[in-house]
PDB file of N, CA, C and O in Angstrom:
ATOM      1  N   MET A   1     -32.995  86.668  94.788  1.00  0.00           N
ATOM      2  CA  MET A   1     -33.560  86.075  93.611  1.00  0.00           C
ATOM      3  C   MET A   1     -35.077  86.136  93.731  1.00  0.00           C
ATOM      4  O   MET A   1     -35.639  85.917  94.805  1.00  0.00           O
ATOM      5  N   THR A   2     -35.719  86.433  92.630  1.00  0.00           N
ATOM      6  CA  THR A   2     -37.167  86.478  92.568  1.00  0.00           C
ATOM      7  C   THR A   2     -37.634  85.446  91.558  1.00  0.00           C
ATOM      8  O   THR A   2     -37.142  85.402  90.430  1.00  0.00           O
ATOM      9  N   LEU A   3     -38.579  84.621  91.963  1.00  0.00           N
ATOM     10  CA  LEU A   3     -39.151  83.614  91.084  1.00  0.00           C
ATOM     11  C   LEU A   3     -40.538  84.085  90.674  1.00  0.00           C
ATOM     12  O   LEU A   3     -41.384  84.367  91.522  1.00  0.00           O
ATOM     13  N   ARG A   4     -40.766  84.168  89.354  1.00  0.00           N
ATOM     14  CA  ARG A   4     -42.062  84.605  88.850  1.00  0.00           C
ATOM     15  C   ARG A   4     -42.567  83.616  87.820  1.00  0.00           C
ATOM     16  O   ARG A   4     -41.797  83.089  87.017  1.00  0.00           O
ATOM     17  N   VAL A   5     -43.863  83.368  87.849  1.00  0.00           N
ATOM     18  CA  VAL A   5     -44.498  82.415  86.948  1.00  0.00           C
ATOM     19  C   VAL A   5     -44.908  83.123  85.658  1.00  0.00           C
ATOM     20  O   VAL A   5     -45.523  84.188  85.676  1.00  0.00           O
ATOM     21  N   LEU A   6     -44.552  82.505  84.558  1.00  0.00           N
ATOM     22  CA  LEU A   6     -44.987  82.984  83.246  1.00  0.00           C
ATOM     23  C   LEU A   6     -45.972  81.945  82.724  1.00  0.00           C
ATOM     24  O   LEU A   6     -45.576  80.860  82.296  1.00  0.00           O
ATOM     25  N   GLU A   7     -47.246  82.282  82.763  1.00  0.00           N
ATOM     26  CA  GLU A   7     -48.285  81.336  82.391  1.00  0.00           C
ATOM     27  C   GLU A   7     -48.312  81.114  80.877  1.00  0.00           C
ATOM     28  O   GLU A   7     -47.906  81.981  80.104  1.00  0.00           O
ATOM     29  N   PHE A   8     -48.796  79.937  80.466  1.00  0.00           N
ATOM     30  CA  PHE A   8     -48.894  79.624  79.044  1.00  0.00           C
ATOM     31  C   PHE A   8     -49.751  80.641  78.309  1.00  0.00           C
ATOM     32  O   PHE A   8     -49.469  80.979  77.159  1.00  0.00           O
ATOM     33  N   ARG A   9     -50.786  81.124  78.962  1.00  0.00           N
ATOM     34  CA  ARG A   9     -51.674  82.078  78.292  1.00  0.00           C
ATOM     35  C   ARG A   9     -51.004  83.431  78.032  1.00  0.00           C
ATOM     36  O   ARG A   9     -51.570  84.273  77.334  1.00  0.00           O
ATOM     37  N   ALA A  10     -49.814  83.648  78.582  1.00  0.00           N
ATOM     38  CA  ALA A  10     -49.075  84.886  78.323  1.00  0.00           C
ATOM     39  C   ALA A  10     -48.558  84.936  76.893  1.00  0.00           C
ATOM     40  O   ALA A  10     -48.162  85.994  76.404  1.00  0.00           O
ATOM     41  N   GLY A  11     -48.565  83.783  76.225  1.00  0.00           N
ATOM     42  CA  GLY A  11     -48.131  83.736  74.830  1.00  0.00           C
ATOM     43  C   GLY A  11     -46.633  83.537  74.702  1.00  0.00           C
ATOM     44  O   GLY A  11     -45.900  83.508  75.691  1.00  0.00           O
ATOM     45  N   GLY A  12     -46.202  83.402  73.469  1.00  0.00           N
ATOM     46  CA  GLY A  12     -44.784  83.170  73.193  1.00  0.00           C
ATOM     47  C   GLY A  12     -43.981  84.456  73.240  1.00  0.00           C
ATOM     48  O   GLY A  12     -44.531  85.557  73.257  1.00  0.00           O
ATOM     49  N   PHE A  13     -42.686  84.291  73.261  1.00  0.00           N
ATOM     50  CA  PHE A  13     -41.799  85.440  73.242  1.00  0.00           C
ATOM     51  C   PHE A  13     -40.476  85.027  72.624  1.00  0.00           C
ATOM     52  O   PHE A  13     -40.124  83.848  72.631  1.00  0.00           O
ATOM     53  N   LYS A  14     -39.758  85.977  72.100  1.00  0.00           N
ATOM     54  CA  LYS A  14     -38.473  85.723  71.479  1.00  0.00           C
ATOM     55  C   LYS A  14     -37.533  85.086  72.506  1.00  0.00           C
ATOM     56  O   LYS A  14     -37.442  85.539  73.646  1.00  0.00           O
ATOM     57  N   GLY A  15     -36.843  84.037  72.085  1.00  0.00           N
ATOM     58  CA  GLY A  15     -35.884  83.388  72.974  1.00  0.00           C
ATOM     59  C   GLY A  15     -36.448  82.226  73.760  1.00  0.00           C
ATOM     60  O   GLY A  15     -35.711  81.542  74.472  1.00  0.00           O
ATOM     61  N   ALA A  16     -37.750  81.991  73.642  1.00  0.00           N
ATOM     62  CA  ALA A  16     -38.343  80.864  74.361  1.00  0.00           C
ATOM     63  C   ALA A  16     -37.798  79.560  73.785  1.00  0.00           C
ATOM     64  O   ALA A  16     -37.552  79.458  72.583  1.00  0.00           O
ATOM     65  N   GLY A  17     -37.617  78.591  74.629  1.00  0.00           N
ATOM     66  CA  GLY A  17     -37.195  77.280  74.147  1.00  0.00           C
ATOM     67  C   GLY A  17     -35.768  76.911  74.469  1.00  0.00           C
ATOM     68  O   GLY A  17     -35.344  75.785  74.208  1.00  0.00           O
ATOM     69  N   HIS A  18     -35.016  77.845  75.036  1.00  0.00           N
ATOM     70  CA  HIS A  18     -33.666  77.490  75.469  1.00  0.00           C
ATOM     71  C   HIS A  18     -33.340  78.182  76.791  1.00  0.00           C
ATOM     72  O   HIS A  18     -33.884  79.236  77.121  1.00  0.00           O
ATOM     73  N   ALA A  19     -32.441  77.557  77.526  1.00  0.00           N
ATOM     74  CA  ALA A  19     -32.077  78.088  78.842  1.00  0.00           C
ATOM     75  C   ALA A  19     -31.165  79.306  78.683  1.00  0.00           C
ATOM     76  O   ALA A  19     -30.215  79.307  77.900  1.00  0.00           O
ATOM     77  N   VAL A  20     -31.491  80.337  79.456  1.00  0.00           N
ATOM     78  CA  VAL A  20     -30.708  81.574  79.439  1.00  0.00           C
ATOM     79  C   VAL A  20     -30.448  81.998  80.873  1.00  0.00           C
ATOM     80  O   VAL A  20     -31.360  82.006  81.699  1.00  0.00           O
ATOM     81  N   LEU A  21     -29.223  82.344  81.164  1.00  0.00           N
ATOM     82  CA  LEU A  21     -28.875  82.919  82.462  1.00  0.00           C
ATOM     83  C   LEU A  21     -28.360  84.319  82.193  1.00  0.00           C
ATOM     84  O   LEU A  21     -27.393  84.502  81.453  1.00  0.00           O
ATOM     85  N   TYR A  22     -29.007  85.306  82.795  1.00  0.00           N
ATOM     86  CA  TYR A  22     -28.546  86.689  82.665  1.00  0.00           C
ATOM     87  C   TYR A  22     -27.977  87.101  84.009  1.00  0.00           C
ATOM     88  O   TYR A  22     -28.716  87.261  84.981  1.00  0.00           O
ATOM     89  N   ALA A  23     -26.671  87.271  84.065  1.00  0.00           N
ATOM     90  CA  ALA A  23     -25.992  87.686  85.299  1.00  0.00           C
ATOM     91  C   ALA A  23     -25.744  89.184  85.215  1.00  0.00           C
ATOM     92  O   ALA A  23     -25.048  89.661  84.320  1.00  0.00           O
ATOM     93  N   SER A  24     -26.321  89.917  86.158  1.00  0.00           N
ATOM     94  CA  SER A  24     -26.166  91.375  86.145  1.00  0.00           C
ATOM     95  C   SER A  24     -25.706  91.856  87.509  1.00  0.00           C
ATOM     96  O   SER A  24     -25.816  91.159  88.517  1.00  0.00           O
ATOM     97  N   GLY A  25     -25.193  93.059  87.499  1.00  0.00           N
ATOM     98  CA  GLY A  25     -24.717  93.650  88.735  1.00  0.00           C
ATOM     99  C   GLY A  25     -24.782  95.156  88.655  1.00  0.00           C
ATOM    100  O   GLY A  25     -25.446  95.705  87.775  1.00  0.00           O
ATOM    101  N   PRO A  26     -24.099  95.834  89.563  1.00  0.00           N
ATOM    102  CA  PRO A  26     -24.166  97.293  89.612  1.00  0.00           C
ATOM    103  C   PRO A  26     -23.476  97.988  88.432  1.00  0.00           C
ATOM    104  O   PRO A  26     -23.720  99.169  88.185  1.00  0.00           O
ATOM    105  N   VAL A  27     -22.619  97.265  87.702  1.00  0.00           N
ATOM    106  CA  VAL A  27     -21.927  97.833  86.540  1.00  0.00           C
ATOM    107  C   VAL A  27     -22.444  97.109  85.301  1.00  0.00           C
ATOM    108  O   VAL A  27     -21.962  96.019  84.992  1.00  0.00           O
ATOM    109  N   PRO A  28     -23.423  97.688  84.574  1.00  0.00           N
ATOM    110  CA  PRO A  28     -24.067  96.988  83.456  1.00  0.00           C
ATOM    111  C   PRO A  28     -23.104  96.473  82.389  1.00  0.00           C
ATOM    112  O   PRO A  28     -23.377  95.437  81.784  1.00  0.00           O
ATOM    113  N   ARG A  29     -22.004  97.149  82.139  1.00  0.00           N
ATOM    114  CA  ARG A  29     -21.097  96.682  81.086  1.00  0.00           C
ATOM    115  C   ARG A  29     -20.389  95.377  81.460  1.00  0.00           C
ATOM    116  O   ARG A  29     -19.750  94.754  80.612  1.00  0.00           O
ATOM    117  N   LEU A  30     -20.500  94.960  82.735  1.00  0.00           N
ATOM    118  CA  LEU A  30     -19.913  93.683  83.158  1.00  0.00           C
ATOM    119  C   LEU A  30     -20.947  92.552  83.150  1.00  0.00           C
ATOM    120  O   LEU A  30     -20.620  91.414  83.489  1.00  0.00           O
ATOM    121  N   ASP A  31     -22.189  92.855  82.767  1.00  0.00           N
ATOM    122  CA  ASP A  31     -23.217  91.822  82.685  1.00  0.00           C
ATOM    123  C   ASP A  31     -22.791  90.745  81.692  1.00  0.00           C
ATOM    124  O   ASP A  31     -21.996  90.996  80.787  1.00  0.00           O
ATOM    125  N   THR A  32     -23.330  89.552  81.877  1.00  0.00           N
ATOM    126  CA  THR A  32     -23.025  88.426  80.999  1.00  0.00           C
ATOM    127  C   THR A  32     -24.284  87.602  80.786  1.00  0.00           C
ATOM    128  O   THR A  32     -25.062  87.389  81.716  1.00  0.00           O
ATOM    129  N   VAL A  33     -24.479  87.142  79.564  1.00  0.00           N
ATOM    130  CA  VAL A  33     -25.562  86.218  79.242  1.00  0.00           C
ATOM    131  C   VAL A  33     -24.924  84.872  78.930  1.00  0.00           C
ATOM    132  O   VAL A  33     -23.983  84.785  78.141  1.00  0.00           O
ATOM    133  N   GLN A  34     -25.449  83.821  79.561  1.00  0.00           N
ATOM    134  CA  GLN A  34     -24.995  82.459  79.260  1.00  0.00           C
ATOM    135  C   GLN A  34     -26.133  81.729  78.576  1.00  0.00           C
ATOM    136  O   GLN A  34     -27.242  81.655  79.107  1.00  0.00           O
ATOM    137  N   LEU A  35     -25.859  81.189  77.398  1.00  0.00           N
ATOM    138  CA  LEU A  35     -26.823  80.400  76.652  1.00  0.00           C
ATOM    139  C   LEU A  35     -26.354  78.957  76.653  1.00  0.00           C
ATOM    140  O   LEU A  35     -25.192  78.680  76.356  1.00  0.00           O
ATOM    141  N   ASP A  36     -27.242  78.041  76.982  1.00  0.00           N
ATOM    142  CA  ASP A  36     -26.902  76.626  76.886  1.00  0.00           C
ATOM    143  C   ASP A  36     -27.003  76.212  75.426  1.00  0.00           C
ATOM    144  O   ASP A  36     -27.990  76.503  74.750  1.00  0.00           O
ATOM    145  N   SER A  37     -25.980  75.535  74.956  1.00  0.00           N
ATOM    146  CA  SER A  37     -25.990  75.056  73.580  1.00  0.00           C
ATOM    147  C   SER A  37     -25.335  73.685  73.531  1.00  0.00           C
ATOM    148  O   SER A  37     -24.677  73.266  74.483  1.00  0.00           O
ATOM    149  N   VAL A  38     -25.519  73.000  72.428  1.00  0.00           N
ATOM    150  CA  VAL A  38     -24.947  71.670  72.266  1.00  0.00           C
ATOM    151  C   VAL A  38     -23.425  71.786  72.317  1.00  0.00           C
ATOM    152  O   VAL A  38     -22.834  72.605  71.612  1.00  0.00           O
ATOM    153  N   GLY A  39     -22.804  70.971  73.145  1.00  0.00           N
ATOM    154  CA  GLY A  39     -21.348  70.967  73.238  1.00  0.00           C
ATOM    155  C   GLY A  39     -20.809  71.780  74.384  1.00  0.00           C
ATOM    156  O   GLY A  39     -20.074  71.263  75.225  1.00  0.00           O
ATOM    157  N   SER A  40     -21.168  73.059  74.428  1.00  0.00           N
ATOM    158  CA  SER A  40     -20.675  73.916  75.507  1.00  0.00           C
ATOM    159  C   SER A  40     -21.526  75.173  75.582  1.00  0.00           C
ATOM    160  O   SER A  40     -22.190  75.538  74.612  1.00  0.00           O
ATOM    161  N   PRO A  41     -21.505  75.835  76.732  1.00  0.00           N
ATOM    162  CA  PRO A  41     -22.287  77.071  76.852  1.00  0.00           C
ATOM    163  C   PRO A  41     -21.653  78.201  76.046  1.00  0.00           C
ATOM    164  O   PRO A  41     -20.447  78.206  75.797  1.00  0.00           O
ATOM    165  N   ALA A  42     -22.476  79.144  75.651  1.00  0.00           N
ATOM    166  CA  ALA A  42     -21.993  80.348  74.977  1.00  0.00           C
ATOM    167  C   ALA A  42     -22.180  81.520  75.926  1.00  0.00           C
ATOM    168  O   ALA A  42     -23.214  81.634  76.585  1.00  0.00           O
ATOM    169  N   PHE A  43     -21.174  82.394  75.996  1.00  0.00           N
ATOM    170  CA  PHE A  43     -21.222  83.566  76.859  1.00  0.00           C
ATOM    171  C   PHE A  43     -21.242  84.816  75.991  1.00  0.00           C
ATOM    172  O   PHE A  43     -20.380  85.003  75.132  1.00  0.00           O
ATOM    173  N   LEU A  44     -22.226  85.663  76.222  1.00  0.00           N
ATOM    174  CA  LEU A  44     -22.378  86.903  75.464  1.00  0.00           C
ATOM    175  C   LEU A  44     -22.061  88.082  76.364  1.00  0.00           C
ATOM    176  O   LEU A  44     -22.576  88.182  77.477  1.00  0.00           O
ATOM    177  N   THR A  45     -21.211  88.975  75.876  1.00  0.00           N
ATOM    178  CA  THR A  45     -20.830  90.136  76.690  1.00  0.00           C
ATOM    179  C   THR A  45     -20.866  91.453  75.916  1.00  0.00           C
ATOM    180  O   THR A  45     -20.653  92.514  76.503  1.00  0.00           O
ATOM    181  N   GLU A  46     -21.128  91.404  74.623  1.00  0.00           N
ATOM    182  CA  GLU A  46     -21.162  92.642  73.834  1.00  0.00           C
ATOM    183  C   GLU A  46     -22.411  93.440  74.182  1.00  0.00           C
ATOM    184  O   GLU A  46     -23.474  92.869  74.426  1.00  0.00           O
ATOM    185  N   MET A  47     -22.280  94.747  74.204  1.00  0.00           N
ATOM    186  CA  MET A  47     -23.368  95.623  74.637  1.00  0.00           C
ATOM    187  C   MET A  47     -24.656  95.418  73.845  1.00  0.00           C
ATOM    188  O   MET A  47     -25.734  95.397  74.439  1.00  0.00           O
ATOM    189  N   ASN A  48     -24.579  95.266  72.510  1.00  0.00           N
ATOM    190  CA  ASN A  48     -25.806  95.090  71.736  1.00  0.00           C
ATOM    191  C   ASN A  48     -26.466  93.751  72.060  1.00  0.00           C
ATOM    192  O   ASN A  48     -27.693  93.663  72.052  1.00  0.00           O
ATOM    193  N   GLN A  49     -25.685  92.707  72.344  1.00  0.00           N
ATOM    194  CA  GLN A  49     -26.239  91.416  72.752  1.00  0.00           C
ATOM    195  C   GLN A  49     -26.913  91.530  74.118  1.00  0.00           C
ATOM    196  O   GLN A  49     -28.013  91.018  74.322  1.00  0.00           O
ATOM    197  N   LEU A  50     -26.240  92.208  75.052  1.00  0.00           N
ATOM    198  CA  LEU A  50     -26.810  92.386  76.389  1.00  0.00           C
ATOM    199  C   LEU A  50     -28.113  93.172  76.328  1.00  0.00           C
ATOM    200  O   LEU A  50     -29.081  92.825  77.005  1.00  0.00           O
ATOM    201  N   GLU A  51     -28.144  94.215  75.530  1.00  0.00           N
ATOM    202  CA  GLU A  51     -29.355  95.027  75.402  1.00  0.00           C
ATOM    203  C   GLU A  51     -30.504  94.203  74.827  1.00  0.00           C
ATOM    204  O   GLU A  51     -31.649  94.335  75.260  1.00  0.00           O
ATOM    205  N   ASN A  52     -30.193  93.355  73.852  1.00  0.00           N
ATOM    206  CA  ASN A  52     -31.209  92.470  73.273  1.00  0.00           C
ATOM    207  C   ASN A  52     -31.803  91.571  74.352  1.00  0.00           C
ATOM    208  O   ASN A  52     -33.024  91.425  74.426  1.00  0.00           O
ATOM    209  N   TYR A  53     -30.965  90.969  75.188  1.00  0.00           N
ATOM    210  CA  TYR A  53     -31.476  90.085  76.237  1.00  0.00           C
ATOM    211  C   TYR A  53     -32.140  90.850  77.368  1.00  0.00           C
ATOM    212  O   TYR A  53     -33.055  90.325  78.002  1.00  0.00           O
ATOM    213  N   ARG A  54     -31.711  92.069  77.639  1.00  0.00           N
ATOM    214  CA  ARG A  54     -32.421  92.904  78.619  1.00  0.00           C
ATOM    215  C   ARG A  54     -33.856  93.139  78.150  1.00  0.00           C
ATOM    216  O   ARG A  54     -34.796  93.083  78.943  1.00  0.00           O
ATOM    217  N   ASN A  55     -34.012  93.402  76.854  1.00  0.00           N
ATOM    218  CA  ASN A  55     -35.349  93.629  76.298  1.00  0.00           C
ATOM    219  C   ASN A  55     -36.203  92.369  76.361  1.00  0.00           C
ATOM    220  O   ASN A  55     -37.385  92.439  76.695  1.00  0.00           O
ATOM    221  N   ILE A  56     -35.617  91.221  76.043  1.00  0.00           N
ATOM    222  CA  ILE A  56     -36.351  89.955  76.102  1.00  0.00           C
ATOM    223  C   ILE A  56     -36.791  89.681  77.533  1.00  0.00           C
ATOM    224  O   ILE A  56     -37.947  89.332  77.773  1.00  0.00           O
ATOM    225  N   ILE A  57     -35.877  89.838  78.482  1.00  0.00           N
ATOM    226  CA  ILE A  57     -36.194  89.572  79.887  1.00  0.00           C
ATOM    227  C   ILE A  57     -37.219  90.584  80.394  1.00  0.00           C
ATOM    228  O   ILE A  57     -38.092  90.232  81.188  1.00  0.00           O
ATOM    229  N   GLY A  58     -37.126  91.818  79.952  1.00  0.00           N
ATOM    230  CA  GLY A  58     -38.113  92.833  80.330  1.00  0.00           C
ATOM    231  C   GLY A  58     -39.506  92.467  79.833  1.00  0.00           C
ATOM    232  O   GLY A  58     -40.490  92.649  80.551  1.00  0.00           O
ATOM    233  N   ALA A  59     -39.596  91.951  78.601  1.00  0.00           N
ATOM    234  CA  ALA A  59     -40.891  91.534  78.056  1.00  0.00           C
ATOM    235  C   ALA A  59     -41.443  90.345  78.847  1.00  0.00           C
ATOM    236  O   ALA A  59     -42.646  90.269  79.098  1.00  0.00           O
ATOM    237  N   MET A  60     -40.577  89.430  79.232  1.00  0.00           N
ATOM    238  CA  MET A  60     -41.014  88.291  80.044  1.00  0.00           C
ATOM    239  C   MET A  60     -41.518  88.782  81.396  1.00  0.00           C
ATOM    240  O   MET A  60     -42.567  88.340  81.866  1.00  0.00           O
ATOM    241  N   ARG A  61     -40.786  89.685  82.017  1.00  0.00           N
ATOM    242  CA  ARG A  61     -41.174  90.220  83.323  1.00  0.00           C
ATOM    243  C   ARG A  61     -42.523  90.930  83.240  1.00  0.00           C
ATOM    244  O   ARG A  61     -43.341  90.824  84.154  1.00  0.00           O
ATOM    245  N   ASP A  62     -42.753  91.656  82.141  1.00  0.00           N
ATOM    246  CA  ASP A  62     -44.023  92.368  81.975  1.00  0.00           C
ATOM    247  C   ASP A  62     -45.199  91.416  81.864  1.00  0.00           C
ATOM    248  O   ASP A  62     -46.304  91.757  82.288  1.00  0.00           O
ATOM    249  N   ARG A  63     -44.992  90.227  81.305  1.00  0.00           N
ATOM    250  CA  ARG A  63     -46.080  89.258  81.113  1.00  0.00           C
ATOM    251  C   ARG A  63     -46.227  88.289  82.285  1.00  0.00           C
ATOM    252  O   ARG A  63     -47.259  87.632  82.418  1.00  0.00           O
ATOM    253  N   ALA A  64     -45.211  88.198  83.128  1.00  0.00           N
ATOM    254  CA  ALA A  64     -45.234  87.235  84.236  1.00  0.00           C
ATOM    255  C   ALA A  64     -46.124  87.741  85.371  1.00  0.00           C
ATOM    256  O   ALA A  64     -46.386  88.936  85.503  1.00  0.00           O
ATOM    257  N   LEU A  65     -46.572  86.797  86.173  1.00  0.00           N
ATOM    258  CA  LEU A  65     -47.322  87.160  87.374  1.00  0.00           C
ATOM    259  C   LEU A  65     -46.395  87.857  88.357  1.00  0.00           C
ATOM    260  O   LEU A  65     -45.187  87.619  88.347  1.00  0.00           O
ATOM    261  N   ASP A  66     -46.947  88.710  89.201  1.00  0.00           N
ATOM    262  CA  ASP A  66     -46.111  89.350  90.222  1.00  0.00           C
ATOM    263  C   ASP A  66     -45.662  88.283  91.231  1.00  0.00           C
ATOM    264  O   ASP A  66     -46.228  87.190  91.257  1.00  0.00           O
ATOM    265  N   PRO A  67     -44.655  88.583  92.057  1.00  0.00           N
ATOM    266  CA  PRO A  67     -44.125  87.562  92.982  1.00  0.00           C
ATOM    267  C   PRO A  67     -45.181  86.934  93.890  1.00  0.00           C
ATOM    268  O   PRO A  67     -45.130  85.729  94.133  1.00  0.00           O
ATOM    269  N   SER A  68     -46.124  87.706  94.392  1.00  0.00           N
ATOM    270  CA  SER A  68     -47.150  87.166  95.280  1.00  0.00           C
ATOM    271  C   SER A  68     -48.069  86.193  94.541  1.00  0.00           C
ATOM    272  O   SER A  68     -48.343  85.099  95.035  1.00  0.00           O
ATOM    273  N   ALA A  69     -48.541  86.585  93.371  1.00  0.00           N
ATOM    274  CA  ALA A  69     -49.403  85.700  92.578  1.00  0.00           C
ATOM    275  C   ALA A  69     -48.634  84.462  92.125  1.00  0.00           C
ATOM    276  O   ALA A  69     -49.204  83.374  92.040  1.00  0.00           O
ATOM    277  N   SER A  70     -47.358  84.619  91.838  1.00  0.00           N
ATOM    278  CA  SER A  70     -46.524  83.478  91.456  1.00  0.00           C
ATOM    279  C   SER A  70     -46.428  82.472  92.600  1.00  0.00           C
ATOM    280  O   SER A  70     -46.526  81.265  92.381  1.00  0.00           O
ATOM    281  N   ARG A  71     -46.237  82.973  93.820  1.00  0.00           N
ATOM    282  CA  ARG A  71     -46.199  82.070  94.984  1.00  0.00           C
ATOM    283  C   ARG A  71     -47.522  81.328  95.137  1.00  0.00           C
ATOM    284  O   ARG A  71     -47.540  80.141  95.461  1.00  0.00           O
ATOM    285  N   ASP A  72     -48.627  82.029  94.903  1.00  0.00           N
ATOM    286  CA  ASP A  72     -49.937  81.390  95.016  1.00  0.00           C
ATOM    287  C   ASP A  72     -50.092  80.261  93.997  1.00  0.00           C
ATOM    288  O   ASP A  72     -50.603  79.194  94.337  1.00  0.00           O
ATOM    289  N   VAL A  73     -49.664  80.478  92.762  1.00  0.00           N
ATOM    290  CA  VAL A  73     -49.747  79.454  91.720  1.00  0.00           C
ATOM    291  C   VAL A  73     -48.884  78.260  92.100  1.00  0.00           C
ATOM    292  O   VAL A  73     -49.334  77.118  92.011  1.00  0.00           O
ATOM    293  N   ILE A  74     -47.658  78.513  92.520  1.00  0.00           N
ATOM    294  CA  ILE A  74     -46.752  77.431  92.897  1.00  0.00           C
ATOM    295  C   ILE A  74     -47.316  76.655  94.078  1.00  0.00           C
ATOM    296  O   ILE A  74     -47.263  75.425  94.092  1.00  0.00           O
ATOM    297  N   SER A  75     -47.850  77.353  95.061  1.00  0.00           N
ATOM    298  CA  SER A  75     -48.452  76.692  96.223  1.00  0.00           C
ATOM    299  C   SER A  75     -49.632  75.830  95.804  1.00  0.00           C
ATOM    300  O   SER A  75     -49.786  74.709  96.288  1.00  0.00           O
ATOM    301  N   SER A  76     -50.461  76.341  94.916  1.00  0.00           N
ATOM    302  CA  SER A  76     -51.615  75.590  94.426  1.00  0.00           C
ATOM    303  C   SER A  76     -51.186  74.317  93.709  1.00  0.00           C
ATOM    304  O   SER A  76     -51.795  73.263  93.894  1.00  0.00           O
ATOM    305  N   ILE A  77     -50.153  74.410  92.901  1.00  0.00           N
ATOM    306  CA  ILE A  77     -49.630  73.227  92.198  1.00  0.00           C
ATOM    307  C   ILE A  77     -49.090  72.218  93.204  1.00  0.00           C
ATOM    308  O   ILE A  77     -49.358  71.022  93.093  1.00  0.00           O
ATOM    309  N   MET A  78     -48.337  72.693  94.177  1.00  0.00           N
ATOM    310  CA  MET A  78     -47.774  71.790  95.180  1.00  0.00           C
ATOM    311  C   MET A  78     -48.879  71.082  95.947  1.00  0.00           C
ATOM    312  O   MET A  78     -48.781  69.882  96.202  1.00  0.00           O
ATOM    313  N   ASN A  79     -49.933  71.809  96.321  1.00  0.00           N
ATOM    314  CA  ASN A  79     -51.041  71.220  97.077  1.00  0.00           C
ATOM    315  C   ASN A  79     -51.837  70.210  96.273  1.00  0.00           C
ATOM    316  O   ASN A  79     -52.463  69.317  96.844  1.00  0.00           O
ATOM    317  N   SER A  80     -51.819  70.340  94.956  1.00  0.00           N
ATOM    318  CA  SER A  80     -52.582  69.411  94.123  1.00  0.00           C
ATOM    319  C   SER A  80     -51.824  68.121  93.830  1.00  0.00           C
ATOM    320  O   SER A  80     -52.397  67.169  93.299  1.00  0.00           O
ATOM    321  N   LEU A  81     -50.544  68.087  94.174  1.00  0.00           N
ATOM    322  CA  LEU A  81     -49.748  66.873  93.906  1.00  0.00           C
ATOM    323  C   LEU A  81     -49.977  65.809  94.940  1.00  0.00           C
ATOM    324  O   LEU A  81     -49.385  64.732  94.860  1.00  0.00           O
TER     325      LEU A  81
END
């Protein structure tokens, strides 16, 4: 697992505001997206839905700090507490 910081100055992106879990593996057609919703989670498995979330996550990854810079930000926050 890789943890990366997405700073506020990176701006908004589609899908912000709700929890999303994208579970992927070596066989892309078996990927699953879990969306938290009122009442119960929703699971998305259709290829066009998966591709949409791959694009959203790719855009987030492009705007996020790299893993090393993310660790530095997290460390700085921890030290300031």
